[in-house]
Structure formats: C-alpha cells, structure tokens
C-alpha positions as CSV (number, residue, x, y, z in Angstrom):
1,M,94.4,136.6,206.6
2,K,90.8,135.8,207.5
3,G,90.2,134.4,204.0
4,F,93.3,132.2,204.2
5,I,92.2,130.8,207.6
6,A,88.7,130.2,206.2
7,L,90.1,128.4,203.2
8,I,92.3,126.1,205.4
9,S,89.4,125.5,207.8
10,G,87.1,124.6,204.9
11,I,89.7,122.2,203.5
12,N,90.2,120.6,206.9
13,F,86.4,120.3,207.4
14,A,86.0,118.7,203.9
15,L,88.8,116.2,204.5
16,G,87.4,115.3,207.9
17,L,83.9,114.7,206.4
18,G,85.4,112.5,203.6
19,Y,87.7,110.6,206.0
20,S,85.0,109.9,208.5
21,G,82.6,108.5,205.9
22,M,80.0,111.3,206.2
23,T,80.1,111.7,202.4
24,Q,79.2,108.0,201.8
25,V,75.5,107.6,201.6
26,H,75.5,103.9,202.6
27,I,77.5,104.6,205.8
28,V,75.1,107.4,206.8
29,R,72.0,105.4,206.1
30,G,73.5,102.4,207.9
31,F,74.2,104.6,211.0
32,L,70.6,105.8,210.9
33,D,69.2,102.3,210.6
34,V,69.1,101.5,214.3
35,F,66.4,98.8,213.9
36,G,68.1,97.0,210.9
37,I,71.8,96.3,210.3
38,W,73.2,99.3,212.3
39,D,76.5,100.6,211.1
40,W,78.2,102.1,214.2
41,R,81.2,103.7,212.4
42,L,79.8,107.3,212.6
43,M,79.5,107.0,216.4
44,G,83.2,107.9,216.7
45,V,82.5,111.1,214.7
46,M,79.6,112.0,216.9
47,I,81.5,111.3,220.1
48,G,84.6,113.2,218.8
49,A,82.5,116.3,217.8
50,I,80.7,116.3,221.2
51,G,83.9,115.9,223.1
52,V,85.7,118.7,221.2
53,H,82.7,121.0,221.6
54,A,82.3,120.2,225.3
55,I,85.9,121.1,226.0
56,T,86.4,124.1,223.8
57,Y,83.1,126.0,223.9
58,P,83.4,127.0,227.6
59,L,87.0,128.1,227.0
60,I,86.1,130.1,223.9
61,R,83.1,131.8,225.6
62,K,85.5,133.1,228.3
63,R,87.1,135.3,225.6
64,K,85.9,138.8,225.0
65,S,85.8,138.2,221.3
66,P,86.7,135.6,218.7
67,L,90.3,135.6,217.4
68,L,89.4,137.0,213.9
69,A,86.2,139.0,214.6
70,P,85.3,142.0,216.8
71,D,82.2,140.2,218.4
72,F,80.6,136.8,218.9
73,H,77.5,136.3,216.8
74,L,75.3,134.0,218.9
75,P,71.6,133.3,218.5
76,T,69.4,135.4,220.6
77,K,66.2,133.3,220.2
78,N,66.3,130.3,222.6
79,E,62.7,129.1,222.9
80,I,61.6,125.8,221.3
81,D,58.6,126.5,219.1
82,K,56.5,124.7,216.5
83,R,58.6,126.2,213.7
84,L,61.9,124.9,215.1
85,I,60.4,121.4,215.7
86,L,58.9,121.2,212.2
87,G,62.1,122.3,210.6
88,A,64.1,119.8,212.6
89,V,61.7,117.0,211.6
90,I,61.8,117.9,207.9
91,F,65.6,118.2,208.1
92,G,66.0,114.9,209.8
93,L,63.6,113.1,207.5
94,G,65.4,114.6,204.4
95,W,68.8,113.6,205.8
96,G,67.7,110.1,206.6
97,W,65.9,109.7,203.2
98,A,68.8,111.1,201.2
99,G,71.5,109.7,203.4
100,I,73.4,112.9,203.3
101,C,73.3,116.3,204.9
102,P,74.2,119.7,203.4
103,G,77.9,119.9,204.4
104,P,78.9,116.5,203.2
105,G,76.6,117.0,200.2
106,I,78.6,120.1,199.1
107,V,81.9,118.2,199.7
108,S,80.6,115.3,197.6
109,L,80.1,117.5,194.6
110,A,83.8,117.0,194.0
111,S,83.1,113.3,193.2
112,G,81.2,114.4,190.0
113,N,78.3,112.0,190.9
114,P,75.1,113.5,189.5
115,S,73.1,112.4,192.6
116,F,74.9,115.0,194.7
117,I,74.2,117.7,192.1
118,Y,70.5,116.8,192.3
119,F,70.7,116.8,196.1
120,I,72.2,120.3,196.2
121,V,69.8,121.7,193.6
122,S,66.9,120.2,195.5
123,M,68.2,121.7,198.8
124,L,68.6,125.1,197.3
125,L,65.1,125.0,195.8
126,G,63.7,123.9,199.1
127,M,65.4,126.8,200.8
128,K,63.9,129.2,198.2
129,F,60.5,127.6,198.6
130,F,60.7,128.1,202.4
131,Q,61.8,131.7,201.9
132,F,58.9,132.4,199.6
133,M,56.3,130.7,202.0
134,D,57.8,132.4,205.0
135,N,57.6,135.8,203.4
136,K,54.0,135.1,202.2
137,F,52.8,134.0,205.7
138,T,54.8,136.7,207.6
139,R,53.3,139.5,205.4
140,S,49.8,138.2,205.9
141,K,50.0,138.6,209.7
C-alpha cells in the first residue's frame, strides 16, 4: 500500500510541477529576474505551497506518527552554519543559472530534451563530488 501511495503522490507532484510551469526554464528564469522583466506566474505556486504548509504542518505535528510510518523523521540539527549558507548559495546560484531545480529537472526528463539529461547528470556528479570532498575533509579532522 505504501508503494502505491508513493506512486500516486509522485504522479500528483509531477503533474503539479508541470501544470504550474516549474518545468519550463523560461518561466523560472523570468520569476527570478526581479530587476528585469519579472514573470510573476510562479508567485501563485509559492503562495499556495506556503499556505498549504502553514495550515497542515501544525495539524500533522499533533499526531503521534505519520499515517504510513511508525515515526516522524525530522532533522535534529537546527543551527545555521557556514556549510548550510554556502550550500544554499550554491544551490540558489545553480537554480538561477540553469532555470530549473532538481524536482522539476527529474520530471522534465520525460520531455526527452537533452538539456535536462545534462542537468541531471551534472547534478549527480556535483553530489558525488561533494560527497568525495566532504569525506576527504571530514577524515582529515
């Protein structure tokens, strides 16, 4: 049952990303271009996501456990450090430069456009590079 619900949730998420325009590079870049010709269309996506989260998160947190899992798996680290800020800056610059973020990039693979294949391969290589560097510096401490 969990697998079926995950599949339906994934399809719903992918359809939402496609319908909202998050898989269209020119719309994402236009939204991020606040000093040029700003495309406001993704503002509704952001407001909708924030609204749903603001209403449902407190209700969900009142439960003893999620519907389909024995426990909640929430982050335990809550301090803002250099690593978090640098990662956020790199992610934001990459998102703005490419005009796509990981979720919509994966959904966009269905289009067959080679640009999205390059994006996903580059993202995976970047993740492996980070893992390598993180292990290298963590072991040297």
